C-alpha positions as CSV (number, residue, x, y, z in Angstrom):
1,M,-0.1,0.0,0.2
2,A,1.5,3.3,-0.7
3,K,2.3,5.4,1.9
4,T,1.3,9.2,1.9
5,I,3.6,11.7,2.6
6,K,2.5,15.2,3.9
7,N,4.9,18.1,4.2
8,W,5.4,20.4,7.7
9,G,3.3,23.3,6.5
10,G,0.5,21.1,4.9
11,T,0.8,22.2,1.5
12,V,2.2,18.8,0.0
13,V,0.5,15.8,0.2
14,F,1.5,12.6,-2.3
15,N,1.5,8.9,-2.4
16,P,5.0,7.5,-3.6
17,K,4.8,3.8,-4.7
18,F,8.1,2.8,-2.8
19,V,9.9,4.7,0.0
20,R,13.7,3.6,0.4
21,Y,15.9,4.0,3.2
22,P,19.6,3.5,1.6
23,T,22.3,3.3,4.6
24,S,25.3,3.6,2.3
25,H,26.2,5.7,-0.5
26,E,26.6,2.4,-2.5
27,E,23.3,1.7,-1.6
28,V,22.2,4.9,-3.2
29,V,23.9,4.0,-6.9
30,E,22.4,1.0,-6.8
31,I,18.6,2.4,-6.3
32,V,19.7,4.7,-8.8
33,K,20.9,2.1,-11.5
34,T,17.7,-0.3,-11.0
35,A,15.4,2.9,-11.4
36,R,17.0,4.0,-14.3
37,Q,17.0,0.3,-16.0
38,N,13.1,0.2,-15.5
39,H,12.3,3.6,-16.3
40,Q,11.4,5.0,-12.8
41,Q,10.9,8.2,-11.2
42,V,12.8,9.2,-8.4
43,R,13.1,11.8,-5.9
44,I,14.7,12.3,-2.8
45,I,13.1,13.9,0.7
46,G,15.2,15.6,3.3
47,S,13.0,16.8,6.4
48,G,9.7,17.9,3.8
49,H,10.0,21.6,5.2
50,S,9.1,23.2,1.4
51,W,6.1,24.5,1.1
52,T,6.4,23.9,-2.7
53,P,6.4,20.5,-4.5
54,L,9.6,19.8,-5.0
55,V,9.9,16.1,-3.7
56,N,6.4,14.8,-5.3
57,T,6.7,11.5,-7.3
58,N,4.0,8.7,-7.4
59,Y,7.1,6.1,-7.6
60,I,10.4,5.6,-5.9
61,L,11.0,8.2,-3.0
62,V,14.6,8.4,-1.3
63,S,14.9,9.3,2.1
64,L,18.1,9.7,4.0
65,D,17.4,9.7,7.3
66,Q,19.0,6.6,8.1
67,Y,22.2,7.8,6.5
68,Q,23.0,10.5,9.1
69,G,26.6,11.5,10.9
70,V,30.2,13.0,10.0
71,E,31.8,10.6,8.1
72,T,35.4,12.2,8.3
73,L,37.0,15.1,10.3
74,D,40.1,17.6,9.6
75,K,40.4,19.5,13.2
76,A,43.5,21.2,11.8
77,N,41.5,22.5,9.0
78,C,38.2,22.8,10.1
79,T,36.6,20.9,7.9
80,A,34.4,17.7,7.8
81,V,32.7,15.5,5.3
82,V,29.2,14.8,6.2
83,K,26.6,12.4,5.3
84,A,23.7,14.0,3.5
85,G,20.8,12.8,5.6
86,T,22.2,14.4,8.9
87,K,20.2,17.0,10.5
88,L,21.5,20.5,11.3
89,K,20.4,19.8,14.8
90,L,22.4,16.8,15.4
91,L,25.2,18.1,13.2
92,G,25.6,20.8,15.5
93,E,25.9,18.7,18.2
94,L,28.2,16.4,16.5
95,L,30.4,19.4,15.4
96,H,30.4,21.0,18.4
97,A,31.9,17.8,20.8
98,E,34.8,17.9,18.1
99,G,35.6,21.8,18.9
100,L,34.0,22.7,15.9
101,A,30.7,24.6,14.3
102,M,29.3,25.8,11.2
103,E,29.6,29.5,10.7
104,N,26.2,30.3,10.3
105,M,22.8,29.1,10.1
106,G,19.4,29.7,9.3
107,D,16.7,29.7,12.2
108,I,15.5,26.4,12.3
109,N,17.5,23.1,12.2
110,V,15.1,20.2,11.5
111,Q,16.2,20.2,7.7
112,S,18.6,17.4,6.5
113,I,21.9,19.1,5.6
114,A,21.5,18.3,1.8
115,G,17.8,19.7,1.9
116,A,18.5,22.7,3.5
117,L,21.8,23.7,1.5
118,S,20.2,22.4,-2.2
119,T,17.2,24.9,-1.3
120,G,19.3,28.0,-0.7
121,T,18.1,28.0,2.8
122,H,20.0,31.2,4.6
123,G,20.8,32.8,7.9
124,T,21.5,36.7,8.4
125,G,24.4,38.5,8.1
126,V,25.8,40.8,5.4
127,K,29.3,38.9,5.9
128,F,27.6,35.4,5.5
129,G,26.5,33.8,2.2
130,T,23.8,31.5,2.1
131,L,24.5,28.2,3.9
132,A,25.7,26.4,0.5
133,T,28.5,28.9,0.5
134,Q,30.0,26.7,3.4
135,M,30.2,23.7,1.0
136,L,33.8,22.9,0.0
137,E,33.0,19.7,-2.1
138,I,30.2,17.6,-3.3
139,T,29.3,14.0,-3.9
140,F,26.3,13.1,-5.8
141,V,24.8,10.0,-7.9
142,N,23.8,11.3,-11.1
143,G,20.8,9.9,-13.4
144,L,23.1,7.4,-15.1
145,G,24.1,5.9,-11.8
146,E,27.4,7.7,-11.9
147,T,29.1,8.7,-8.6
148,V,30.2,12.4,-9.7
149,V,32.9,14.5,-7.0
150,C,33.1,18.0,-7.7
151,S,34.2,21.2,-5.9
152,E,35.9,24.6,-6.6
153,H,38.7,22.4,-8.3
154,T,37.2,19.7,-9.7
155,N,34.2,19.5,-12.3
156,R,33.6,23.6,-11.4
157,E,30.7,24.2,-13.1
158,I,29.2,20.9,-12.2
159,F,29.7,22.3,-8.3
160,K,28.3,25.7,-8.8
161,A,25.3,23.9,-10.0
162,A,24.8,21.1,-7.6
163,Q,25.3,24.0,-4.7
164,I,21.7,24.9,-4.8
165,S,20.0,22.4,-7.3
166,L,16.9,21.1,-5.8
167,G,18.0,17.6,-6.1
168,A,17.4,17.8,-9.8
169,L,21.2,16.8,-10.7
170,G,21.0,13.7,-8.6
171,I,21.2,12.6,-5.2
172,I,23.8,14.2,-3.0
173,T,25.0,12.0,-0.5
174,K,28.1,13.6,1.1
175,I,29.0,17.1,1.7
176,K,32.4,18.3,2.8
177,L,31.8,21.4,4.7
178,R,34.2,24.6,5.8
179,L,34.0,24.9,9.6
180,V,35.2,27.3,12.1
181,P,36.5,26.4,15.7
182,T,33.3,26.6,18.3
183,F,31.8,30.0,19.0
184,K,29.3,31.6,21.9
185,L,27.0,34.1,20.5
186,K,25.4,36.5,22.5
187,Y,21.3,37.5,21.4
188,V,19.7,40.6,22.5
189,S,16.0,40.9,21.8
190,A,14.6,44.2,21.9
191,K,11.5,46.1,20.8
192,A,12.0,49.0,18.1
193,D,9.8,51.4,16.1
194,L,10.3,50.7,12.4
195,D,10.6,54.3,10.8
196,D,13.6,54.5,13.4
197,T,15.1,51.2,12.6
198,L,14.8,51.8,8.9
199,L,16.6,55.1,9.4
200,N,19.5,53.2,11.1
201,L,19.5,50.2,9.3
202,D,23.3,50.6,8.1
203,K,24.4,51.0,11.4
204,Y,22.5,47.7,12.6
205,K,23.6,45.6,9.6
206,Q,26.9,46.9,10.3
207,E,27.5,46.8,13.9
208,N,26.2,43.4,14.7
209,R,27.5,39.7,13.3
210,N,23.9,38.6,12.7
211,F,21.2,41.3,12.4
212,E,17.1,40.6,11.4
213,F,14.1,42.2,12.5
214,Y,10.6,41.5,12.9
215,W,7.8,43.8,12.0
216,F,4.2,43.8,13.3
217,P,1.9,44.5,10.5
218,H,-1.1,47.1,11.1
219,T,1.6,48.7,14.0
220,K,5.2,50.5,13.8
221,T,6.6,48.0,16.1
222,V,9.6,45.7,14.9
223,Q,11.4,43.2,17.1
224,L,15.0,43.5,16.8
225,K,17.3,40.4,17.1
226,L,21.0,41.6,17.7
227,V,23.7,38.7,17.7
228,N,27.3,38.8,18.5
229,K,30.2,36.7,19.3
230,T,31.1,37.0,23.3
231,P,33.7,34.6,25.3
232,E,31.1,35.3,28.2
233,P,29.4,31.9,29.9
234,P,26.2,30.8,29.0
235,K,23.2,33.0,30.1
236,N,19.2,32.5,30.6
237,V,19.9,29.3,28.7
238,G,17.5,27.1,31.0
239,F,13.9,27.9,32.6
240,A,13.8,31.2,30.9
241,K,14.8,30.3,27.3
242,K,12.6,27.5,27.2
243,F,9.5,29.6,28.9
244,N,10.2,32.4,25.6
245,D,10.4,29.7,23.1
246,V,8.1,27.3,23.8
247,V,5.1,29.4,26.2
248,M,5.6,32.7,24.8
249,E,6.7,32.6,21.2
250,N,4.9,29.1,20.5
251,G,2.1,28.6,22.9
252,L,0.8,32.1,23.3
253,F,1.0,32.9,19.9
254,G,-0.3,29.5,18.7
255,F,-3.4,30.7,20.7
256,L,-3.5,33.9,19.5
257,S,-3.0,32.3,15.9
258,R,-6.1,30.0,16.4
259,I,-8.9,32.8,17.4
260,S,-7.4,34.8,14.2
261,R,-8.4,31.6,12.1
262,A,-11.8,31.5,14.0
263,F,-12.6,35.6,13.7
264,P,-10.4,36.8,11.0
265,K,-11.3,40.4,11.6
266,V,-9.5,40.1,14.4
267,A,-5.9,39.5,13.1
268,P,-4.6,43.3,13.0
269,R,-5.5,43.6,16.8
270,I,-4.0,40.1,17.4
271,S,-0.8,41.6,15.3
272,K,-1.0,44.5,18.0
273,I,-1.3,42.9,21.0
274,S,2.0,40.5,19.9
275,A,3.6,43.5,19.0
276,W,2.8,45.1,22.6
277,G,4.0,41.4,24.3
278,V,7.6,41.7,22.3
279,S,10.1,39.7,24.6
280,K,12.9,41.5,25.9
281,G,15.8,39.6,26.5
282,T,19.7,38.7,26.6
283,Y,20.5,35.2,25.8
284,I,24.2,33.7,25.6
285,N,24.8,30.1,24.3
286,H,26.8,28.0,21.8
287,S,26.1,29.1,18.5
288,H,24.4,26.0,17.3
289,L,21.9,26.3,20.3
290,I,21.5,30.0,19.5
291,F,20.6,30.1,15.9
292,A,18.0,28.1,16.1
293,T,14.2,28.6,17.4
294,Q,11.8,26.5,17.8
295,R,8.5,26.5,15.0
296,L,5.8,24.3,16.6
297,V,3.1,26.8,15.1
298,R,2.6,25.9,11.3
299,F,1.9,28.7,8.5
300,Y,2.6,29.4,5.1
301,E,5.0,31.1,4.1
302,M,6.4,33.2,1.1
303,E,9.9,34.8,0.9
304,Y,12.1,36.5,-1.6
305,N,15.2,37.8,-2.1
306,I,15.9,41.4,-3.1
307,P,18.6,43.7,-4.3
308,Q,19.8,45.0,-0.8
309,E,19.6,48.4,-1.7
310,S,16.0,48.0,-2.6
311,F,15.1,47.1,0.8
312,I,13.7,50.2,2.5
313,N,11.6,50.9,-0.9
314,V,10.4,47.2,-0.8
315,I,9.4,47.1,3.1
316,K,7.5,50.7,3.2
317,E,5.6,49.4,0.2
318,I,4.5,46.5,2.0
319,E,3.5,48.5,4.4
320,T,1.6,50.8,2.5
321,C,0.0,47.6,1.0
322,V,-1.0,45.9,4.0
323,N,-2.6,49.3,5.4
324,E,-4.5,49.7,2.5
325,H,-5.9,46.6,2.0
326,Q,-6.2,45.7,5.4
327,F,-4.9,42.4,4.9
328,K,-6.4,40.0,8.0
329,V,-2.6,39.1,9.1
330,H,-1.0,38.9,12.4
331,F,2.1,37.2,11.8
332,P,5.4,39.4,12.0
333,I,7.0,40.0,8.7
334,E,10.8,38.7,8.8
335,C,13.7,40.5,7.3
336,R,17.3,39.2,6.9
337,W,20.4,39.9,4.8
338,V,22.7,37.5,3.1
339,K,26.3,38.5,1.3
340,A,26.2,37.9,-2.4
341,D,27.7,34.6,-4.4
342,D,28.8,33.1,-7.3
343,I,26.3,30.0,-7.3
344,M,24.7,29.5,-10.2
345,I,21.1,29.9,-9.5
346,S,21.6,30.9,-5.9
347,P,18.9,33.7,-5.0
348,A,21.9,35.7,-3.7
349,S,23.9,35.1,-6.8
350,G,25.7,38.3,-8.2
351,R,24.0,40.6,-5.6
352,D,24.3,41.1,-1.9
353,S,20.6,40.5,-0.8
354,A,18.0,41.5,1.9
355,Y,15.2,38.5,2.3
356,I,11.8,39.6,3.4
357,A,9.4,36.5,4.4
358,I,5.6,37.0,4.8
359,H,3.2,34.1,6.7
360,M,0.1,33.3,6.8
361,Y,-1.5,30.7,9.8
362,K,-2.4,27.6,8.6
363,G,-6.0,26.9,7.8
364,M,-6.1,30.9,7.0
365,E,-6.9,32.8,3.6
366,Y,-3.7,33.8,2.2
367,K,-3.5,34.2,-1.2
368,S,-4.9,37.4,-1.7
369,Y,-2.3,38.6,0.7
370,F,0.9,36.6,-1.1
371,D,-0.3,37.7,-3.9
372,A,-0.3,41.6,-3.8
373,I,3.0,41.1,-1.7
374,E,4.7,38.9,-4.5
375,Q,3.6,41.8,-7.0
376,I,5.8,44.3,-4.9
377,F,8.4,41.8,-4.8
378,R,8.6,41.1,-8.8
379,K,8.7,44.6,-8.9
380,Y,12.2,45.1,-7.6
381,N,13.8,41.8,-9.4
382,G,13.0,39.6,-6.4
383,R,13.9,36.1,-6.4
384,P,11.9,33.7,-4.3
385,H,13.2,31.4,-1.8
386,Y,12.7,27.9,-3.9
387,G,11.1,26.1,-1.1
388,K,8.7,28.5,-0.2
389,M,5.3,29.9,-1.8
390,N,5.7,31.4,-5.3
391,T,4.5,31.6,-8.6
392,L,7.0,32.0,-10.9
393,K,7.5,30.0,-14.1
394,Q,10.2,29.0,-16.2
395,T,10.3,32.0,-18.1
396,D,10.2,34.0,-15.0
397,F,13.4,32.5,-13.4
398,A,15.1,32.5,-16.7
399,E,14.9,36.4,-16.6
400,L,16.2,36.8,-13.2
401,Y,19.3,34.3,-13.7
402,P,21.7,34.6,-16.4
403,N,22.7,31.1,-15.6
404,W,19.3,29.6,-15.9
405,Q,20.1,28.2,-19.1
406,K,23.5,26.9,-18.2
407,F,22.1,25.2,-15.1
408,M,19.4,23.4,-17.6
409,D,22.2,22.3,-19.5
410,I,24.2,20.6,-16.6
411,R,21.0,19.2,-15.5
412,Q,20.4,17.4,-19.0
413,Q,24.1,16.5,-19.1
414,M,23.7,14.6,-15.4
415,D,20.3,13.3,-16.2
416,P,19.6,13.0,-19.7
417,D,16.8,10.6,-19.0
418,K,15.0,13.0,-16.6
419,M,14.7,10.6,-14.0
420,F,14.8,13.2,-11.3
421,L,12.1,15.3,-12.4
422,N,8.8,15.0,-10.9
423,E,6.3,17.2,-13.1
424,Y,6.9,20.7,-11.4
425,L,10.8,20.5,-11.9
426,Q,9.9,19.6,-15.4
427,E,8.3,22.8,-15.5
428,L,11.2,24.8,-14.2
429,F,14.2,22.9,-16.0
430,V,13.0,21.5,-19.4
431,Q,12.3,23.9,-22.4
432,N,10.3,21.7,-24.2
433,A,10.0,17.9,-25.1
434,L,11.4,17.8,-28.3
435,Q,14.9,19.5,-27.0
436,E,15.4,16.8,-24.6
437,S,14.1,13.7,-26.3
């Protein structure tokens, strides 16, 4: 009987005929070779945290949940070869035990390392790129059943395509990461005014290692998150932090969200209540424990990358749009910054970037809100996060990415039979059936 697979956000449901759980690179090779011989489609799943149908398949779904851990470690050079199914939470713990850490992380740690990197997951900080920029070498199995090893120095063009590839080139099995010695972070949460924050934006970005803010729609209130290295000992890591994360930011907010879903007209008022209750405090802990926050409240999300210099114009237009349309939204809008990279189809490719994420509580009407804000993003050459909701087609992506065609050519070379392409990815990466037949 086919197993039903659902994603975290509830936007994707599908029934693969087979689910495979390989425990080695060799098993992955065998799965791919057998599938190719039988003309069967294969997709790879991480933790199911994408809202877009990247992993849907009616045939073979491969999960690397039983292929986790650090394979080799080089403390002298601060590198590690990591099995692709390793969850970020486990990876942080394993590296910390050896005195190493990732230089930057996103704000959740439940994804698999390969899934997070392949979809362009990012943290925040003007000196840091997407997580994929921490890759030194990738090992994957392509659609011919071949093992491909690529890096900046070997098969470089394939490497630049594979760093963010949505699983369209093959199944990643190992990733060599550039790491740093362990470090502690001081996280300061503070309440501020939106206009004052925009006025002092450059100062916040330059003076803090990791800076982001959340703006509460229908208010002028933002929550600042200021994060910097510190030699100080851990602080507020026990009950105080757990109370804030679980009770306030998830329990209470979840309760208010359920009220908003039942009575959408009160959503703007609930946004004001949330703004009033912004947590203020200082927390110190090891980096992998500061970066990650719990996400127990489920929601829909759209996130776009825009040129950094367009950020203030975009956020002001979003504010005007929300006020004019009086959208029934109470979820805060998240704003982060990322350094430019040279990855082929990375949203941050070729430009220092800002990321703006909008959310709607699961079960509430989101389309009118998302459509209106997406128009603003697109006006400023916005590029969507691949794992988050968007309406772009192949022609749109081709206009936004100078290397889109080059990526499609490499994808064709790596997987000529389109084994790894489901319907959604075919729409993105196949020009037409005649050209690839």
